[in-house]
N, CA and C atoms as an extended XYZ file, in Angstrom:
390
Properties=species:S:1:pos:R:3:atomname:S:1:resname:S:1:resid:I:1 pbc="F F F"
N       -43.105       -6.983       55.242 N   MET     1
C       -43.196       -6.597       53.843 CA  MET     1
C       -41.909       -5.893       53.415 C   MET     1
N       -41.702       -5.928       52.105 N   LYS     2
C       -40.516       -5.325       51.511 CA  LYS     2
C       -40.862       -4.915       50.090 C   LYS     2
N       -40.101       -3.978       49.552 N   SER     3
C       -40.317       -3.530       48.188 CA  SER     3
C       -38.987       -3.384       47.473 C   SER     3
N       -39.004       -3.676       46.181 N   VAL     4
C       -37.833       -3.490       45.327 CA  VAL     4
C       -38.281       -2.771       44.066 C   VAL     4
N       -37.504       -1.791       43.660 N   ILE     5
C       -37.713       -1.100       42.394 CA  ILE     5
C       -36.469       -1.352       41.551 C   ILE     5
N       -36.675       -1.839       40.336 N   VAL     6
C       -35.574       -2.133       39.418 CA  VAL     6
C       -35.643       -1.131       38.277 C   VAL     6
N       -34.530       -0.432       38.039 N   LEU     7
C       -34.506        0.612       37.019 CA  LEU     7
C       -33.410        0.372       35.997 C   LEU     7
N       -33.667        0.849       34.799 N   LYS     8
C       -32.675        0.858       33.728 CA  LYS     8
C       -31.600        1.860       34.134 C   LYS     8
N       -30.384        1.403       34.386 N   ASP     9
C       -29.369        2.299       34.939 CA  ASP     9
C       -28.769        3.260       33.922 C   ASP     9
N       -29.207        3.185       32.687 N   SER    10
C       -28.717        4.128       31.680 CA  SER    10
C       -29.471        5.459       31.720 C   SER    10
N       -30.501        5.552       32.545 N   LEU    11
C       -31.257        6.798       32.666 CA  LEU    11
C       -30.443        7.849       33.409 C   LEU    11
N       -30.639        9.102       33.057 N   ALA    12
C       -30.005       10.210       33.768 CA  ALA    12
C       -30.573       10.276       35.192 C   ALA    12
N       -29.817       10.839       36.143 N   PRO    13
C       -30.265       10.862       37.544 CA  PRO    13
C       -31.677       11.411       37.766 C   PRO    13
N       -32.034       12.481       37.086 N   GLY    14
C       -33.380       13.041       37.252 CA  GLY    14
C       -34.465       12.086       36.785 C   GLY    14
N       -34.203       11.380       35.681 N   PHE    15
C       -35.165       10.412       35.168 CA  PHE    15
C       -35.244        9.182       36.074 C   PHE    15
N       -34.105        8.789       36.663 N   LEU    16
C       -34.111        7.688       37.631 CA  LEU    16
C       -34.974        8.043       38.839 C   LEU    16
N       -34.779        9.243       39.376 N   ALA    17
C       -35.540        9.686       40.540 CA  ALA    17
C       -37.026        9.755       40.212 C   ALA    17
N       -37.354       10.298       39.042 N   ASN    18
C       -38.749       10.383       38.625 CA  ASN    18
C       -39.368        9.002       38.488 C   ASN    18
N       -38.658        8.082       37.851 N   ALA    19
C       -39.181        6.722       37.669 CA  ALA    19
C       -39.407        6.045       39.015 C   ALA    19
N       -38.452        6.167       39.939 N   ALA    20
C       -38.605        5.560       41.262 CA  ALA    20
C       -39.807        6.144       41.997 C   ALA    20
N       -39.983        7.456       41.916 N   ALA    21
C       -41.121        8.103       42.577 CA  ALA    21
C       -42.445        7.647       41.976 C   ALA    21
N       -42.511        7.585       40.656 N   CYS    22
C       -43.750        7.157       39.999 CA  CYS    22
C       -44.078        5.705       40.337 C   CYS    22
N       -43.072        4.846       40.309 N   ILE    23
C       -43.295        3.437       40.630 CA  ILE    23
C       -43.747        3.297       42.082 C   ILE    23
N       -43.069        3.964       43.004 N   ALA    24
C       -43.444        3.861       44.417 CA  ALA    24
C       -44.859        4.373       44.644 C   ALA    24
N       -45.223        5.479       44.001 N   SER    25
C       -46.567        6.024       44.220 CA  SER    25
C       -47.642        5.063       43.726 C   SER    25
N       -47.390        4.376       42.625 N   GLY    26
C       -48.363        3.396       42.136 CA  GLY    26
C       -48.332        2.104       42.917 C   GLY    26
N       -47.160        1.658       43.269 N   LEU    27
C       -47.001        0.388       43.973 CA  LEU    27
C       -47.613        0.428       45.368 C   LEU    27
N       -47.490        1.564       46.043 N   PHE    28
C       -47.980        1.676       47.412 CA  PHE    28
C       -49.447        2.121       47.490 C   PHE    28
N       -50.059        2.334       46.347 N   ARG    29
C       -51.481        2.690       46.323 CA  ARG    29
C       -52.269        1.574       46.993 C   ARG    29
N       -53.123        1.933       47.899 N   GLN    30
C       -53.977        1.002       48.645 CA  GLN    30
C       -53.184        0.042       49.526 C   GLN    30
N       -51.999        0.425       49.936 N   GLN    31
C       -51.179       -0.386       50.854 CA  GLN    31
C       -51.082        0.351       52.191 C   GLN    31
N       -52.198        0.650       52.805 N   GLU    32
C       -52.223        1.443       54.037 CA  GLU    32
C       -51.340        0.877       55.136 C   GLU    32
N       -51.236       -0.457       55.212 N   GLU    33
C       -50.435       -1.082       56.272 CA  GLU    33
C       -48.943       -0.805       56.117 C   GLU    33
N       -48.547       -0.315       54.963 N   ALA    34
C       -47.136       -0.031       54.716 CA  ALA    34
C       -46.706        1.322       55.284 C   ALA    34
N       -47.670        2.155       55.668 N   TYR    35
C       -47.350        3.506       56.128 CA  TYR    35
C       -47.404        3.624       57.644 C   TYR    35
N       -46.515        4.435       58.169 N   GLY    36
C       -46.563        4.774       59.581 CA  GLY    36
C       -47.569        5.887       59.807 C   GLY    36
N       -47.762        6.270       61.054 N   PRO    37
C       -48.723        7.341       61.350 CA  PRO    37
C       -48.114        8.717       61.082 C   PRO    37
N       -48.986        9.696       60.974 N   GLU    38
C       -48.555       11.091       60.902 CA  GLU    38
C       -47.897       11.433       62.237 C   GLU    38
N       -46.863       12.253       62.227 N   ILE    39
C       -46.127       12.572       63.455 CA  ILE    39
C       -46.232       14.072       63.715 C   ILE    39
N       -46.596       14.415       64.921 N   GLU    40
C       -46.709       15.823       65.303 CA  GLU    40
C       -45.327       16.411       65.559 C   GLU    40
N       -45.024       17.495       64.878 N   GLY    41
C       -43.820       18.274       65.149 CA  GLY    41
C       -44.232       19.497       65.949 C   GLY    41
N       -43.363       20.474       66.022 N   GLU    42
C       -43.725       21.718       66.690 CA  GLU    42
C       -44.304       22.668       65.651 C   GLU    42
N       -45.607       22.858       65.678 N   ASN    43
C       -46.352       23.714       64.761 CA  ASN    43
C       -46.422       23.177       63.336 C   ASN    43
N       -46.186       21.875       63.142 N   PHE    44
C       -46.362       21.241       61.834 CA  PHE    44
C       -46.432       19.735       62.036 C   PHE    44
N       -46.732       19.036       60.943 N   LYS    45
C       -46.814       17.575       60.999 CA  LYS    45
C       -45.847       16.966       59.996 C   LYS    45
N       -45.212       15.872       60.410 N   PHE    46
C       -44.420       15.069       59.486 CA  PHE    46
C       -45.392       14.108       58.810 C   PHE    46
N       -45.354       14.042       57.497 N   ILE    47
C       -46.279       13.157       56.801 CA  ILE    47
C       -45.863       11.700       57.005 C   ILE    47
N       -46.814       10.788       56.920 N   PRO    48
C       -46.461        9.378       57.048 CA  PRO    48
C       -45.541        8.943       55.901 C   PRO    48
N       -44.571        8.130       56.241 N   ILE    49
C       -43.709        7.519       55.237 CA  ILE    49
C       -43.828        6.007       55.384 C   ILE    49
N       -43.255        5.285       54.454 N   THR    50
C       -43.365        3.834       54.507 CA  THR    50
C       -42.575        3.277       55.682 C   THR    50
N       -43.110        2.201       56.242 N   LYS    51
C       -42.440        1.487       57.328 CA  LYS    51
C       -41.618        0.334       56.780 C   LYS    51
N       -41.701        0.110       55.489 N   ILE    52
C       -41.005       -1.031       54.903 CA  ILE    52
C       -39.845       -0.554       54.036 C   ILE    52
N       -38.824       -1.371       53.888 N   PRO    53
C       -37.688       -0.985       53.048 CA  PRO    53
C       -38.073       -0.923       51.573 C   PRO    53
N       -37.479        0.028       50.878 N   ILE    54
C       -37.605        0.120       49.424 CA  ILE    54
C       -36.181        0.107       48.873 C   ILE    54
N       -35.816       -0.989       48.265 N   MET    55
C       -34.481       -1.122       47.677 CA  MET    55
C       -34.555       -0.709       46.205 C   MET    55
N       -33.578        0.062       45.751 N   ILE    56
C       -33.514        0.472       44.349 CA  ILE    56
C       -32.363       -0.309       43.703 C   ILE    56
N       -32.714       -1.131       42.719 N   MET    57
C       -31.751       -2.020       42.087 CA  MET    57
C       -31.607       -1.664       40.609 C   MET    57
N       -30.507       -2.157       40.009 N   LYS    58
C       -30.346       -1.920       38.580 CA  LYS    58
C       -30.721       -3.183       37.806 C   LYS    58
N       -31.230       -2.941       36.638 N   GLN    59
C       -31.690       -4.008       35.748 CA  GLN    59
C       -30.517       -4.884       35.306 C   GLN    59
N       -30.728       -6.195       35.362 N   ASN    60
C       -29.703       -7.115       34.873 CA  ASN    60
C       -30.259       -8.118       33.866 C   ASN    60
N       -31.557       -8.088       33.657 N   LYS    61
C       -32.244       -8.979       32.730 CA  LYS    61
C       -33.317       -8.160       32.016 C   LYS    61
N       -33.797       -8.640       30.883 N   PRO    62
C       -34.907       -7.922       30.231 CA  PRO    62
C       -36.095       -7.790       31.196 C   PRO    62
N       -36.784       -6.664       31.114 N   PHE    63
C       -37.921       -6.441       31.995 CA  PHE    63
C       -39.000       -7.501       31.819 C   PHE    63
N       -39.118       -8.070       30.630 N   LYS    64
C       -40.092       -9.138       30.416 CA  LYS    64
C       -39.802      -10.318       31.348 C   LYS    64
N       -38.522      -10.654       31.517 N   GLU    65
C       -38.140      -11.745       32.424 CA  GLU    65
C       -38.402      -11.370       33.880 C   GLU    65
N       -38.124      -10.127       34.244 N   LEU    66
C       -38.383       -9.683       35.611 CA  LEU    66
C       -39.882       -9.678       35.906 C   LEU    66
N       -40.687       -9.320       34.924 N   LEU    67
C       -42.134       -9.363       35.081 CA  LEU    67
C       -42.605      -10.797       35.325 C   LEU    67
N       -42.090      -11.741       34.551 N   LYS    68
C       -42.435      -13.158       34.761 CA  LYS    68
C       -42.045      -13.605       36.160 C   LYS    68
N       -40.874      -13.173       36.610 N   ARG    69
C       -40.384      -13.540       37.941 CA  ARG    69
C       -41.317      -12.984       39.024 C   ARG    69
N       -41.748      -11.734       38.850 N   ALA    70
C       -42.671      -11.120       39.819 CA  ALA    70
C       -43.983      -11.898       39.875 C   ALA    70
N       -44.513      -12.235       38.714 N   LYS    71
C       -45.766      -12.996       38.665 CA  LYS    71
C       -45.594      -14.380       39.286 C   LYS    71
N       -44.492      -15.041       38.961 N   ARG    72
C       -44.226      -16.391       39.475 CA  ARG    72
C       -44.145      -16.381       41.003 C   ARG    72
N       -43.638      -15.306       41.583 N   ASN    73
C       -43.519      -15.202       43.033 CA  ASN    73
C       -44.761      -14.612       43.700 C   ASN    73
N       -45.793      -14.333       42.913 N   GLY    74
C       -47.046      -13.832       43.468 CA  GLY    74
C       -46.938      -12.442       44.076 C   GLY    74
N       -46.063      -11.613       43.532 N   LEU    75
C       -45.856      -10.265       44.056 CA  LEU    75
C       -46.766       -9.261       43.369 C   LEU    75
N       -47.168       -8.246       44.107 N   LYS    76
C       -47.826       -7.106       43.481 CA  LYS    76
C       -46.722       -6.376       42.719 C   LYS    76
N       -46.991       -6.002       41.482 N   TYR    77
C       -45.958       -5.375       40.664 CA  TYR    77
C       -46.531       -4.202       39.895 C   TYR    77
N       -45.631       -3.367       39.411 N   MET    78
C       -45.999       -2.233       38.577 CA  MET    78
C       -44.874       -1.961       37.602 C   MET    78
N       -45.201       -1.886       36.325 N   LEU    79
C       -44.231       -1.495       35.295 CA  LEU    79
C       -44.328        0.001       35.067 C   LEU    79
N       -43.215        0.618       34.745 N   PHE    80
C       -43.210        2.026       34.371 CA  PHE    80
C       -42.481        2.137       33.042 C   PHE    80
N       -43.031        2.943       32.157 N   THR    81
C       -42.519        3.023       30.789 CA  THR    81
C       -42.085        4.434       30.415 C   THR    81
N       -41.274        4.494       29.373 N   ARG    82
C       -40.882        5.787       28.818 CA  ARG    82
C       -42.134        6.516       28.315 C   ARG    82
N       -43.117        5.772       27.849 N   GLU    83
C       -44.362        6.389       27.389 CA  GLU    83
C       -45.029        7.175       28.513 C   GLU    83
N       -44.913        6.683       29.739 N   GLY    84
C       -45.468        7.386       30.892 CA  GLY    84
C       -44.592        8.543       31.336 C   GLY    84
N       -43.289        8.361       31.229 N   GLN    85
C       -42.367        9.392       31.692 CA  GLN    85
C       -42.281       10.574       30.731 C   GLN    85
N       -42.668       10.357       29.495 N   SER    86
C       -42.482       11.411       28.493 CA  SER    86
C       -43.731       12.253       28.244 C   SER    86
N       -44.722       12.135       29.126 N   THR    87
C       -45.904       12.987       28.998 CA  THR    87
C       -46.374       13.425       30.377 C   THR    87
N       -47.027       14.573       30.422 N   THR    88
C       -47.648       15.035       31.667 CA  THR    88
C       -49.165       14.929       31.570 C   THR    88
N       -49.643       14.352       30.479 N   ASN    89
C       -51.081       14.207       30.254 CA  ASN    89
C       -51.469       12.742       30.452 C   ASN    89
N       -52.217       12.463       31.517 N   TYR    90
C       -52.531       11.077       31.849 CA  TYR    90
C       -53.345       10.390       30.755 C   TYR    90
N       -54.266       11.121       30.126 N   ASP    91
C       -55.052       10.530       29.032 CA  ASP    91
C       -54.142       10.117       27.872 C   ASP    91
N       -53.122       10.920       27.595 N   GLU    92
C       -52.168       10.579       26.546 CA  GLU    92
C       -51.383        9.318       26.926 C   GLU    92
N       -50.981        9.227       28.184 N   TYR    93
C       -50.289        8.037       28.684 CA  TYR    93
C       -51.161        6.795       28.485 C   TYR    93
N       -52.423        6.887       28.844 N   ILE    94
C       -53.349        5.758       28.664 CA  ILE    94
C       -53.375        5.327       27.210 C   ILE    94
N       -53.516        6.283       26.311 N   GLU    95
C       -53.570        5.960       24.876 CA  GLU    95
C       -52.282        5.315       24.384 C   GLU    95
N       -51.162        5.732       24.945 N   ARG    96
C       -49.871        5.198       24.509 CA  ARG    96
C       -49.649        3.741       24.923 C   ARG    96
N       -50.233        3.311       26.042 N   VAL    97
C       -49.943        1.964       26.557 CA  VAL    97
C       -51.131        1.012       26.585 C   VAL    97
N       -52.316        1.521       26.465 N   LYS    98
C       -53.516        0.682       26.575 CA  LYS    98
C       -53.502       -0.453       25.540 C   LYS    98
N       -53.667       -1.678       26.032 N   GLY    99
C       -53.746       -2.834       25.156 CA  GLY    99
C       -52.416       -3.328       24.620 C   GLY    99
N       -51.316       -2.715       25.019 N   LYS   100
C       -49.996       -3.085       24.498 CA  LYS   100
C       -49.373       -4.203       25.336 C   LYS   100
N       -48.536       -4.972       24.692 N   SER   101
C       -47.762       -5.991       25.400 CA  SER   101
C       -46.486       -5.360       25.928 C   SER   101
N       -45.793       -6.082       26.797 N   VAL   102
C       -44.546       -5.574       27.363 CA  VAL   102
C       -43.496       -5.343       26.272 C   VAL   102
N       -43.580       -6.095       25.178 N   GLU   103
C       -42.636       -5.913       24.065 CA  GLU   103
C       -42.924       -4.662       23.236 C   GLU   103
N       -44.139       -4.147       23.334 N   GLU   104
C       -44.533       -2.993       22.512 CA  GLU   104
C       -44.310       -1.648       23.187 C   GLU   104
N       -43.856       -1.669       24.428 N   VAL   105
C       -43.591       -0.425       25.149 CA  VAL   105
C       -42.138       -0.402       25.579 C   VAL   105
N       -41.654        0.768       25.958 N   ASP   106
C       -40.269        0.920       26.403 CA  ASP   106
C       -40.260        0.949       27.930 C   ASP   106
N       -40.137       -0.225       28.545 N   VAL   107
C       -40.140       -0.332       30.002 CA  VAL   107
C       -38.825        0.221       30.540 C   VAL   107
N       -38.935        1.087       31.548 N   ILE   108
C       -37.732        1.637       32.170 CA  ILE   108
C       -37.622        1.249       33.639 C   ILE   108
N       -38.659        0.588       34.159 N   GLY   109
C       -38.587        0.155       35.549 CA  GLY   109
C       -39.732       -0.757       35.923 C   GLY   109
N       -39.499       -1.530       36.972 N   ILE   110
C       -40.539       -2.380       37.551 CA  ILE   110
C       -40.383       -2.304       39.061 C   ILE   110
N       -41.497       -2.255       39.741 N   GLY   111
C       -41.485       -2.290       41.197 CA  GLY   111
C       -42.291       -3.470       41.677 C   GLY   111
N       -41.873       -4.053       42.785 N   VAL   112
C       -42.620       -5.151       43.403 CA  VAL   112
C       -42.748       -4.881       44.887 C   VAL   112
N       -43.791       -5.439       45.465 N   ILE   113
C       -43.994       -5.354       46.910 CA  ILE   113
C       -44.603       -6.672       47.354 C   ILE   113
N       -44.179       -7.132       48.532 N   GLY   114
C       -44.720       -8.368       49.057 CA  GLY   114
C       -43.964       -8.831       50.289 C   GLY   114
N       -44.189      -10.077       50.639 N   GLU   115
C       -43.514      -10.655       51.796 CA  GLU   115
C       -42.001      -10.691       51.564 C   GLU   115
N       -41.254      -10.448       52.611 N   ASP   116
C       -39.790      -10.359       52.524 CA  ASP   116
C       -39.173      -11.499       51.723 C   ASP   116
N       -39.526      -12.727       52.073 N   GLU   117
C       -38.918      -13.899       51.434 CA  GLU   117
C       -39.154      -13.912       49.929 C   GLU   117
N       -40.373      -13.550       49.504 N   LEU   118
C       -40.697      -13.554       48.075 CA  LEU   118
C       -39.999      -12.422       47.337 C   LEU   118
N       -39.910      -11.261       47.965 N   VAL   119
C       -39.207      -10.132       47.352 CA  VAL   119
C       -37.714      -10.444       47.265 C   VAL   119
N       -37.161      -11.067       48.305 N   ASN   120
C       -35.750      -11.461       48.270 CA  ASN   120
C       -35.491      -12.455       47.147 C   ASN   120
N       -36.427      -13.375       46.952 N   LYS   121
C       -36.297      -14.360       45.867 CA  LYS   121
C       -36.322      -13.653       44.508 C   LYS   121
N       -37.211      -12.672       44.365 N   PHE   122
C       -37.303      -11.889       43.132 CA  PHE   122
C       -35.988      -11.154       42.864 C   PHE   122
N       -35.405      -10.556       43.907 N   ALA   123
C       -34.274       -9.637       43.738 CA  ALA   123
C       -32.910      -10.266       43.999 C   ALA   123
N       -32.854      -11.561       44.234 N   GLY   124
C       -31.623      -12.224       44.654 CA  GLY   124
C       -30.397      -11.955       43.825 C   GLY   124
N       -30.535      -11.832       42.516 N   ASP   125
C       -29.365      -11.629       41.653 CA  ASP   125
C       -29.232      -10.196       41.141 C   ASP   125
N       -29.978       -9.283       41.721 N   LEU   126
C       -29.936       -7.881       41.296 CA  LEU   126
C       -28.960       -7.089       42.168 C   LEU   126
N       -28.234       -6.182       41.565 N   ALA   127
C       -27.304       -5.325       42.307 CA  ALA   127
C       -27.970       -3.992       42.639 C   ALA   127
N       -27.561       -3.400       43.748 N   LEU   128
C       -28.047       -2.075       44.106 CA  LEU   128
C       -27.668       -1.056       43.044 C   LEU   128
N       -28.564       -0.140       42.791 N   LEU   129
C       -28.267        0.967       41.887 CA  LEU   129
C       -27.419        1.967       42.663 C   LEU   129
N       -26.247        2.266       42.147 N   ARG   130
C       -25.333        3.201       42.839 CA  ARG   130
C       -24.979        4.342       41.934 C   ARG   130
């Protein structure tokens, strides 16, 4: 398995980090096989982290096209929007995006997870975010 997160590179570093964290937390939900075991340290535990690569790429096409590409490749995907990033109230976030099309929201990132070959096909023309 592999994962790619594509972000709008015009975001400030803090917003980029927040978007990547939010996308990863949603994308990896119910993906138990993606996590390693808890590791015993001396008088503490290291929490499980993902065993699969997570590449962070910059957007090169409209998110609507990237969404179509994710669907066409049969990948699990998650969109993240400015509507979600600009509130700390989950109910407000729901109201802002519920029933909306991708054109009606301000998408700032998309994450995908799936088999290596399919994720590579999705991300083939994307550059790393640097």
